C-alpha positions as CSV (number, residue, x, y, z in Angstrom):
1,M,-54.4,-12.1,-37.3
2,A,-52.8,-14.7,-34.9
3,A,-55.7,-14.2,-32.5
4,L,-58.2,-14.7,-35.1
5,F,-56.3,-18.0,-36.2
6,R,-56.2,-19.3,-32.8
7,G,-59.9,-18.6,-32.2
8,S,-61.0,-20.3,-35.3
9,R,-59.0,-23.4,-34.4
10,S,-60.6,-23.5,-30.7
11,I,-64.1,-23.3,-32.6
12,L,-63.1,-26.2,-34.8
13,H,-62.3,-28.3,-31.8
14,S,-65.1,-27.0,-29.5
15,C,-65.8,-30.6,-28.6
16,S,-62.7,-30.8,-26.6
17,K,-63.0,-30.8,-22.9
18,N,-60.0,-28.6,-22.8
19,V,-60.3,-25.9,-25.2
20,E,-57.1,-24.0,-24.1
21,L,-55.1,-27.0,-24.7
22,V,-56.3,-27.5,-28.0
23,L,-55.5,-23.5,-28.6
24,V,-52.1,-24.3,-27.8
25,S,-51.8,-27.6,-30.0
26,S,-53.2,-25.5,-33.1
27,R,-50.0,-23.7,-33.4
28,S,-48.9,-26.9,-35.2
29,M,-51.0,-25.5,-37.9
30,A,-49.8,-21.8,-37.7
31,S,-46.9,-22.6,-39.9
32,K,-45.4,-19.4,-40.8
33,T,-46.7,-17.0,-37.9
34,P,-43.8,-15.0,-36.2
35,V,-41.6,-17.0,-33.8
36,G,-39.8,-15.2,-30.8
37,F,-36.2,-16.0,-30.2
38,I,-34.3,-14.9,-27.1
39,G,-30.5,-15.4,-26.8
40,L,-28.3,-14.6,-29.8
41,G,-25.1,-16.1,-28.7
42,N,-22.8,-18.6,-30.8
43,M,-25.9,-21.4,-30.8
44,G,-28.8,-18.9,-30.7
45,S,-27.7,-16.8,-33.8
46,P,-27.3,-19.7,-36.2
47,M,-30.7,-21.4,-35.0
48,A,-32.7,-18.4,-35.4
49,K,-30.9,-17.7,-39.1
50,N,-32.2,-21.3,-39.8
51,L,-35.7,-20.3,-38.8
52,L,-35.5,-17.2,-41.1
53,K,-34.3,-19.5,-43.9
54,H,-37.4,-21.7,-43.6
55,G,-39.5,-18.8,-43.9
56,Y,-40.6,-18.2,-40.4
57,P,-40.5,-14.2,-39.3
58,V,-38.3,-14.0,-36.2
59,I,-38.9,-11.5,-33.6
60,A,-35.7,-11.4,-31.4
61,T,-33.7,-9.8,-28.4
62,D,-30.3,-10.2,-27.0
63,V,-28.4,-8.3,-24.3
64,F,-25.5,-7.8,-26.9
65,L,-26.4,-5.3,-29.6
66,E,-23.9,-6.9,-32.0
67,S,-25.7,-10.1,-32.1
68,C,-29.0,-8.3,-32.7
69,K,-27.6,-6.4,-35.7
70,E,-26.2,-9.5,-37.3
71,L,-29.6,-11.1,-37.2
72,Q,-31.5,-7.8,-38.2
73,D,-29.6,-7.7,-41.3
74,E,-30.7,-11.2,-42.0
75,G,-34.3,-10.0,-41.8
76,A,-35.3,-10.4,-38.0
77,Q,-37.3,-7.7,-36.2
78,I,-35.4,-6.8,-33.0
79,L,-37.1,-5.6,-29.8
80,E,-35.5,-4.4,-26.6
81,S,-36.9,-6.9,-24.0
82,P,-38.0,-10.4,-23.6
83,A,-41.4,-9.1,-22.4
84,E,-41.7,-7.4,-25.6
85,V,-41.0,-10.4,-27.7
86,A,-43.8,-12.2,-25.7
87,D,-46.3,-9.4,-26.6
88,K,-45.5,-10.0,-30.2
89,A,-45.1,-13.9,-30.5
90,D,-47.1,-16.9,-29.3
91,R,-44.2,-19.3,-30.0
92,I,-40.9,-18.3,-28.3
93,I,-37.7,-20.1,-28.1
94,T,-34.9,-19.2,-25.6
95,M,-31.1,-20.2,-25.9
96,L,-29.3,-18.9,-22.8
97,P,-26.1,-19.5,-20.9
98,S,-27.2,-20.7,-17.3
99,S,-30.1,-21.4,-15.0
100,P,-29.9,-17.6,-13.4
101,N,-30.3,-16.4,-17.3
102,V,-33.3,-18.4,-17.7
103,V,-34.7,-17.4,-14.5
104,E,-34.3,-13.9,-15.3
105,V,-35.4,-13.9,-18.9
106,Y,-38.7,-15.5,-18.0
107,T,-39.5,-14.1,-14.6
108,G,-37.7,-10.9,-14.3
109,A,-38.9,-7.4,-14.5
110,N,-38.9,-7.4,-18.1
111,G,-39.2,-11.1,-18.6
112,I,-41.4,-13.2,-21.1
113,L,-44.0,-13.8,-18.4
114,K,-44.7,-10.4,-17.6
115,K,-46.7,-10.0,-21.2
116,V,-47.1,-13.6,-22.1
117,K,-50.1,-14.5,-23.9
118,K,-52.5,-17.3,-23.1
119,G,-51.8,-20.5,-25.2
120,T,-48.2,-19.5,-26.0
121,L,-45.5,-22.3,-26.5
122,L,-42.3,-21.7,-24.7
123,I,-39.3,-23.7,-25.7
124,D,-36.2,-23.4,-23.7
125,S,-33.0,-24.9,-25.4
126,S,-30.6,-23.7,-22.7
127,T,-28.8,-26.3,-20.7
128,I,-29.9,-25.8,-17.0
129,D,-30.7,-27.7,-13.9
130,P,-33.8,-29.9,-14.5
131,S,-35.4,-28.4,-11.3
132,V,-35.3,-25.0,-12.9
133,S,-37.0,-26.1,-15.8
134,R,-39.8,-27.6,-13.9
135,E,-40.1,-24.1,-12.1
136,M,-40.4,-22.3,-15.1
137,A,-43.1,-24.6,-16.5
138,L,-45.1,-24.3,-13.2
139,A,-44.6,-20.4,-13.8
140,A,-45.7,-20.5,-17.3
141,E,-48.7,-22.7,-16.5
142,K,-50.1,-20.1,-14.1
143,M,-50.0,-17.6,-17.0
144,G,-51.9,-20.0,-19.4
145,A,-48.7,-20.7,-21.2
146,V,-46.9,-24.1,-22.0
147,F,-43.3,-24.5,-21.2
148,M,-41.1,-27.5,-22.6
149,D,-37.3,-27.9,-22.2
150,A,-35.3,-28.7,-25.5
151,P,-31.6,-28.5,-24.8
152,V,-29.3,-29.6,-27.9
153,S,-26.3,-31.3,-28.8
154,G,-24.2,-30.8,-31.5
155,G,-22.1,-27.6,-31.1
156,V,-21.8,-24.4,-33.2
157,G,-21.2,-26.5,-36.4
158,A,-24.3,-28.4,-36.0
159,A,-26.3,-25.3,-35.4
160,S,-25.1,-23.4,-38.4
161,L,-25.9,-26.7,-40.4
162,A,-29.3,-27.3,-38.8
163,K,-28.1,-30.6,-37.7
164,L,-28.5,-30.3,-34.0
165,T,-30.0,-33.0,-31.7
166,F,-33.0,-31.7,-29.5
167,M,-34.0,-33.6,-26.4
168,V,-37.4,-32.5,-25.5
169,G,-39.3,-32.4,-22.3
170,G,-43.0,-31.5,-21.7
171,L,-46.5,-32.4,-22.5
172,E,-46.4,-35.1,-25.1
173,E,-49.4,-33.6,-26.7
174,E,-47.2,-30.4,-27.3
175,Y,-44.5,-32.3,-29.0
176,T,-45.9,-32.1,-32.5
177,A,-46.1,-28.1,-32.2
178,A,-42.6,-27.8,-30.6
179,Q,-41.1,-30.4,-33.6
180,E,-42.3,-28.2,-36.4
181,L,-40.0,-25.5,-35.2
182,L,-37.1,-27.6,-34.0
183,T,-36.7,-29.7,-37.2
184,C,-36.0,-26.3,-39.0
185,M,-32.6,-26.2,-36.8
186,G,-31.8,-29.8,-36.1
187,A,-31.5,-33.2,-38.0
188,N,-32.9,-35.3,-34.6
189,V,-35.8,-34.3,-32.3
190,V,-36.2,-36.7,-29.5
191,Y,-39.1,-36.6,-27.1
192,C,-37.9,-37.7,-23.6
193,G,-40.7,-37.3,-21.2
194,Q,-42.1,-34.9,-18.8
195,V,-40.6,-31.3,-18.4
196,G,-37.0,-31.7,-17.2
197,T,-36.1,-35.1,-19.1
198,G,-34.6,-33.1,-21.9
199,Q,-32.3,-31.6,-19.5
200,A,-31.6,-34.7,-17.7
201,A,-30.6,-36.2,-21.1
202,K,-28.3,-33.5,-22.0
203,I,-26.6,-33.4,-18.8
204,C,-25.9,-36.9,-19.0
205,N,-24.7,-36.5,-22.8
206,N,-22.3,-34.1,-21.8
207,M,-20.8,-35.7,-18.7
208,L,-19.8,-38.7,-21.1
209,L,-18.7,-36.1,-23.9
210,A,-16.3,-34.7,-21.4
211,I,-15.0,-38.0,-20.2
212,G,-14.5,-39.0,-23.4
213,M,-12.7,-35.9,-24.5
214,I,-10.3,-36.2,-21.5
215,G,-9.8,-39.9,-22.3
216,T,-9.0,-39.0,-26.1
217,A,-6.4,-36.5,-25.0
218,E,-4.8,-38.6,-22.6
219,T,-4.6,-41.3,-25.2
220,M,-3.2,-39.0,-28.0
221,N,-0.6,-37.3,-25.9
222,L,0.7,-40.7,-24.6
223,G,0.8,-42.2,-28.0
224,I,2.7,-39.1,-29.3
225,R,5.2,-39.2,-26.3
226,L,5.7,-42.7,-27.1
227,G,6.7,-41.7,-30.7
228,L,3.6,-42.2,-32.7
229,D,2.7,-39.9,-35.5
230,P,-0.7,-38.3,-34.3
231,K,-2.6,-38.7,-37.6
232,L,-1.4,-42.2,-37.7
233,L,-2.5,-42.9,-34.2
234,A,-6.1,-41.2,-34.6
235,Q,-6.5,-43.3,-37.8
236,I,-5.8,-46.4,-35.8
237,L,-8.2,-45.4,-33.2
238,N,-11.0,-44.6,-35.5
239,M,-10.7,-48.2,-36.9
240,S,-10.3,-49.9,-33.6
241,S,-12.5,-50.3,-30.5
242,G,-11.2,-46.9,-29.0
243,R,-13.2,-44.9,-31.7
244,C,-15.4,-42.2,-30.1
245,W,-16.8,-38.9,-31.3
246,S,-13.9,-37.2,-29.7
247,S,-11.4,-39.2,-31.7
248,D,-13.1,-39.5,-35.3
249,T,-15.2,-36.1,-35.5
250,Y,-13.4,-33.3,-32.9
251,N,-10.0,-34.4,-32.5
252,P,-8.2,-32.6,-29.8
253,V,-4.8,-32.7,-31.4
254,P,-3.7,-29.8,-33.5
255,G,-2.9,-30.9,-37.2
256,V,-5.0,-34.1,-37.0
257,M,-8.3,-32.8,-38.5
258,D,-9.2,-29.7,-40.3
259,G,-12.4,-27.6,-39.4
260,V,-12.4,-28.2,-35.7
261,P,-11.2,-26.0,-32.8
262,S,-7.9,-27.9,-32.4
263,A,-7.0,-26.6,-35.9
264,N,-7.7,-22.9,-34.9
265,N,-6.0,-22.3,-31.5
266,Y,-9.0,-23.9,-29.9
267,Q,-11.2,-20.9,-30.8
268,G,-14.8,-21.3,-31.0
269,G,-16.6,-24.5,-30.6
270,F,-18.0,-25.3,-27.0
271,G,-16.2,-23.3,-24.3
272,T,-14.2,-24.7,-21.5
273,T,-16.6,-22.5,-19.1
274,L,-19.7,-24.2,-20.6
275,M,-18.4,-27.4,-20.2
276,T,-17.6,-26.9,-16.8
277,K,-21.1,-25.5,-16.1
278,D,-22.5,-28.6,-17.5
279,L,-20.4,-30.9,-15.4
280,G,-21.4,-28.9,-12.3
281,L,-25.2,-29.7,-13.1
282,A,-24.1,-33.3,-13.6
283,Q,-22.5,-33.1,-9.9
284,H,-25.5,-31.4,-8.5
285,T,-28.0,-33.8,-9.9
286,A,-25.8,-36.9,-8.9
287,T,-25.7,-35.4,-5.3
288,N,-29.3,-35.1,-5.2
289,T,-30.1,-38.6,-6.6
290,K,-27.3,-40.1,-4.4
291,T,-25.8,-41.4,-7.9
292,S,-22.1,-42.4,-8.1
293,I,-20.3,-40.4,-10.9
294,P,-16.5,-41.0,-10.0
295,L,-15.1,-40.0,-13.7
296,G,-17.9,-37.3,-14.1
297,S,-16.6,-35.7,-10.7
298,L,-12.9,-36.1,-11.7
299,A,-13.7,-34.5,-15.1
300,H,-15.6,-31.5,-13.4
301,Q,-12.6,-31.2,-11.1
302,L,-10.2,-31.0,-14.2
303,Y,-12.4,-28.6,-16.4
304,R,-12.5,-26.5,-13.0
305,V,-8.7,-26.1,-12.8
306,M,-8.6,-25.5,-16.8
307,C,-10.5,-22.4,-16.1
308,A,-8.4,-21.3,-13.4
309,R,-5.4,-21.6,-15.5
310,G,-6.4,-19.6,-18.6
311,Y,-8.3,-21.8,-20.7
312,A,-11.6,-20.8,-19.7
313,N,-12.6,-19.1,-23.3
314,K,-10.8,-22.0,-25.1
315,D,-12.9,-24.9,-26.6
316,F,-13.2,-27.9,-24.1
317,S,-10.8,-30.0,-26.6
318,S,-8.2,-27.5,-25.3
319,V,-7.8,-30.2,-22.3
320,F,-5.2,-32.0,-24.8
321,Q,-3.0,-28.6,-24.7
322,F,-3.7,-28.4,-20.6
323,L,-2.4,-31.9,-20.5
324,R,0.6,-31.1,-22.7
325,E,1.5,-28.1,-20.3
326,Q,1.4,-30.2,-17.2
327,D,3.9,-32.6,-18.8
328,E,6.1,-29.7,-19.7
329,E,6.0,-28.1,-16.3
330,A,6.5,-31.7,-14.6
331,E,9.7,-32.2,-16.8
332,K,11.0,-28.6,-16.1
333,K,10.6,-29.6,-12.3
334,G,12.4,-32.9,-13.0
335,D,15.2,-31.0,-14.5
């Protein structure tokens, strides 16, 4: 049926100089045809669930069977490999931890590009090196498919509530087709430019997020050590010029806010390991472009130390706990 649909759209647009491009663009009219989803982790699982809530049949796979079973219970069809998903869907979203994972899922022995159909729209919401996004776009183009990078901001909570921000890079004429799906999972969808620019925007955002979180943690820690009540200090910051997302929405101090990782021993949320990875991407791209990022580099070093000190699996706001621990160790040495 999908093939008949795509064929009918290409006939309607037979005057176009590029029939294959029109074939791809017609997906924006395909509406409730199946959507492939690969990567059902903390972010991918709620994103796929929101597609189901909007009436899209989801065909999915993940290396962890538990994640697959949860989505299967919600009504998704589960297959064994990315290649099988590509054989069944002509719109596929991937949400993976790192650049090597993306390369493997797309170009590996059982990867998407082994069975991808011409005209398939591939949307990668992983946070990876922009150069890898460009490589995947070229590989997809050789197979007659279209690749777009669409990393997200907002965290697990926003993913569950369909309030993510998507930063999209790729062919502008394909943006509408991608937007149809992304608006089911996010509140903001922004076109950034050519392939890789979505990743560039995400890397810049997360570098600022890390710097801001460290600054908030340092400020709260200093204020507490000076005798200020943490809730009072947070209230003052949030009505003053120091206000930021880390202070008013995701405060790192336990007891200041409910419903954030600091209220749950820093469980859930955005892991320190992932933040360290993203800061590494920022450092790598800054080196390649000969761009000075002194605070970004310091943030990267700090989060790397945290990973080595047992914070790898905690939310990145645990930098507050890490700083408190450093102070305690210093005081013991002083004694």
